[in-house]
Backbone bond lengths (Angstrom), bond angles and torsions (degrees), N, CA, C in turn:
res aa  C-N    CA-C-N  psi(-1)  N-CA   C-N-CA  omega(-1)  CA-C   N-CA-C  phi
1 M - - - 1.440 - - 1.471 114.22 -
2 V 1.331 119.55 -32.13 1.432 120.31 176.35 1.540 108.89 -72.79
3 T 1.266 120.02 -40.69 1.476 119.08 -177.63 1.579 109.72 -70.82
4 G 1.291 119.21 -37.16 1.433 120.25 178.15 1.521 113.03 -67.43
5 F 1.321 118.59 -40.78 1.393 121.34 178.26 1.522 114.17 -67.16
6 T 1.353 111.99 -43.14 1.509 115.97 177.88 1.596 109.66 -66.18
7 M 1.225 116.56 -38.90 1.455 121.42 -178.17 1.533 108.64 -63.59
8 F 1.313 116.30 -44.45 1.516 122.17 177.88 1.548 109.36 -61.01
9 L 1.313 117.69 -47.70 1.484 116.91 179.98 1.499 111.94 -66.69
10 A 1.270 120.62 -36.35 1.462 119.45 176.75 1.510 112.03 -72.14
11 Y 1.300 119.69 -31.37 1.454 122.81 175.55 1.463 110.49 -65.95
12 R 1.305 120.24 -42.75 1.506 125.47 -177.98 1.520 109.25 -72.23
13 R 1.272 119.59 -41.95 1.456 123.15 -178.66 1.554 113.20 -127.59
14 P 1.292 120.18 77.12 1.442 126.18 -169.10 1.524 113.07 -76.85
15 E 1.345 118.37 -5.08 1.469 117.93 -175.71 1.461 117.19 -61.38
16 R 1.351 117.15 -41.97 1.402 120.29 -175.80 1.598 107.67 -137.52
17 V 1.344 112.24 79.88 1.485 118.05 -178.16 1.436 116.41 -64.26
18 W 1.295 116.62 -27.60 1.471 119.98 -177.05 1.577 111.21 -62.16
19 R 1.285 114.78 -33.01 1.515 113.65 179.76 1.491 112.53 -67.45
20 W 1.416 114.52 -37.31 1.469 115.16 178.00 1.531 111.67 -67.15
21 A 1.324 116.02 -36.52 1.437 120.26 -179.27 1.571 110.83 -62.74
22 L 1.361 112.77 -43.70 1.420 119.07 -177.59 1.529 108.92 -71.98
23 L 1.338 118.40 -45.20 1.464 120.07 -179.41 1.530 113.95 -53.84
24 V 1.336 113.00 -52.27 1.469 116.52 -176.97 1.522 109.08 -76.55
25 G 1.353 118.39 -44.51 1.489 122.28 -174.16 1.479 113.43 -63.35
26 L 1.291 118.82 -37.66 1.445 121.21 -178.98 1.556 114.16 -86.37
27 S 1.261 116.31 -9.34 1.488 121.01 177.51 1.579 108.20 -71.44
28 M 1.305 117.74 -28.65 1.460 120.28 178.80 1.517 114.40 -72.37
29 P 1.374 118.79 -47.42 1.455 119.05 172.86 1.545 112.26 -60.92
30 A 1.377 115.75 -35.88 1.380 117.01 179.70 1.519 113.74 -65.41
31 A 1.401 116.07 -35.64 1.434 120.56 174.28 1.443 112.46 -66.17
32 G 1.379 116.66 -32.58 1.456 117.92 174.89 1.493 113.85 -68.87
33 F 1.367 115.48 -36.60 1.431 119.04 176.78 1.517 113.97 -66.72
34 V 1.308 116.07 -36.50 1.487 124.29 173.86 1.500 108.00 -62.68
35 A 1.289 120.28 -44.36 1.451 123.71 174.91 1.491 112.83 -55.27
36 L 1.358 116.84 -42.74 1.459 122.54 178.64 1.525 112.34 -62.84
37 L 1.419 112.41 -39.95 1.425 114.78 -176.68 1.629 112.29 -72.82
38 T 1.295 115.11 -23.15 1.472 119.07 178.95 1.492 113.22 -92.29
39 R 1.306 112.77 21.36 1.502 119.56 172.03 1.570 113.10 70.19
40 E 1.282 114.90 7.92 1.458 115.83 168.36 1.533 109.14 -78.92
41 R 1.285 115.45 143.92 1.482 120.36 -175.73 1.517 107.39 -113.29
42 P 1.349 117.83 88.74 1.425 118.42 173.58 1.506 113.08 -72.23
43 S 1.322 120.53 147.68 1.430 120.80 178.65 1.439 113.43 -69.61
44 R 1.387 117.61 166.65 1.423 119.14 179.17 1.531 113.38 -63.78
45 G 1.317 112.25 -31.13 1.425 117.29 175.74 1.549 116.83 -61.55
46 M 1.316 109.74 -38.65 1.476 117.55 176.62 1.524 112.16 -66.57
47 I 1.342 113.67 -42.79 1.461 118.17 179.99 1.536 108.60 -64.24
48 A 1.378 117.89 -45.81 1.426 120.48 178.90 1.601 111.74 -60.56
49 G 1.299 113.06 -34.30 1.550 116.45 -179.77 1.507 109.45 -68.87
50 T 1.309 119.68 -29.48 1.446 115.46 179.81 1.537 112.97 -69.57
51 F 1.399 113.47 -32.03 1.470 116.97 175.61 1.580 111.04 -77.43
52 A 1.287 115.91 -25.67 1.459 117.10 175.12 1.507 109.97 -69.34
53 G 1.320 116.71 -31.89 1.536 120.06 175.87 1.485 109.25 -61.79
54 L 1.292 123.49 -27.79 1.448 123.22 -179.98 1.506 109.91 -66.67
55 A 1.380 117.41 -39.95 1.434 122.97 174.35 1.513 112.25 -60.39
56 F 1.317 113.40 -43.07 1.514 118.21 -176.58 1.547 108.71 -69.05
57 S 1.330 115.62 -35.53 1.480 117.31 -179.45 1.586 111.13 -69.44
58 I 1.317 117.39 -33.08 1.455 120.78 177.21 1.456 111.64 -67.06
59 V 1.344 116.74 -43.34 1.445 120.72 176.69 1.522 114.89 -65.22
60 A 1.342 113.22 -36.20 1.433 115.70 -179.60 1.533 113.82 -75.94
61 A 1.310 114.65 -30.75 1.435 118.59 174.29 1.605 111.94 -64.22
62 I 1.298 114.21 -43.45 1.486 117.64 174.67 1.487 111.24 -65.78
63 G 1.279 119.45 -36.80 1.442 123.27 176.71 1.463 112.32 -64.13
64 G 1.379 120.82 -38.56 1.422 125.37 175.44 1.497 112.01 -61.25
65 R 1.287 116.59 -41.44 1.443 122.87 -178.68 1.537 108.99 -67.15
66 V 1.317 116.49 -44.22 1.481 120.67 179.44 1.592 110.05 -64.15
67 L 1.289 114.71 -37.45 1.506 119.57 177.54 1.484 108.95 -65.45
68 H 1.298 118.50 -41.16 1.423 120.89 179.07 1.502 114.52 -62.29
69 R 1.302 114.01 -43.48 1.454 122.05 179.02 1.543 110.34 -67.88
70 A 1.366 114.99 -39.69 1.485 117.50 -179.74 1.513 112.97 -65.89
71 R 1.376 114.68 -37.04 1.435 119.08 176.57 1.541 113.09 -65.22
72 A 1.319 114.07 -37.21 1.469 120.03 179.13 1.493 113.02 -66.24
73 I 1.337 114.24 -38.92 1.423 122.52 178.08 1.509 112.40 -70.20
74 L 1.329 116.04 -54.01 1.490 120.53 -174.71 1.488 113.05 -65.93
75 F 1.302 118.38 -39.23 1.439 122.34 -176.42 1.578 114.65 -103.55
76 N 1.310 113.74 11.69 1.438 121.92 173.64 1.564 110.02 50.48
77 T 1.286 114.68 45.15 1.502 119.11 172.27 1.489 108.38 -115.47
78 G 1.302 114.01 136.85 1.466 117.31 178.57 1.573 113.81 75.42
79 T 1.321 115.88 24.24 1.494 119.54 180.00 1.547 111.27 -64.80
80 Q 1.329 118.36 -27.57 1.424 119.55 176.37 1.481 107.14 -69.29
81 R 1.223 121.77 -37.91 1.475 124.01 176.42 1.488 114.95 -60.85
82 L 1.353 114.23 -42.51 1.426 121.33 179.48 1.485 113.90 -69.19
83 R 1.314 118.86 -30.00 1.464 124.20 179.44 1.475 110.03 -71.49
84 E 1.363 118.13 -30.57 1.396 120.86 -178.01 1.529 116.59 -70.00
85 K 1.362 116.06 -24.05 1.471 122.00 -179.20 1.436 112.09 -84.41
């Protein structure tokens, strides 16, 4: 779910993919921190998994940008935009 959502955001707005990766990726460790504050005791594996989600969101954001560029090249849409970069 994290990778799909991040890839969708990066596909729709590929200008600054780092912000989508950070927004989605850091929300999971933040949720783990909130769980610690509410006296829930997540296991170490769950805490480590939240930080692994950050890596997945970074990869998915880059993949969304690559997918956006590939669509523009293959279907000849947005060629003006590609020439500007």
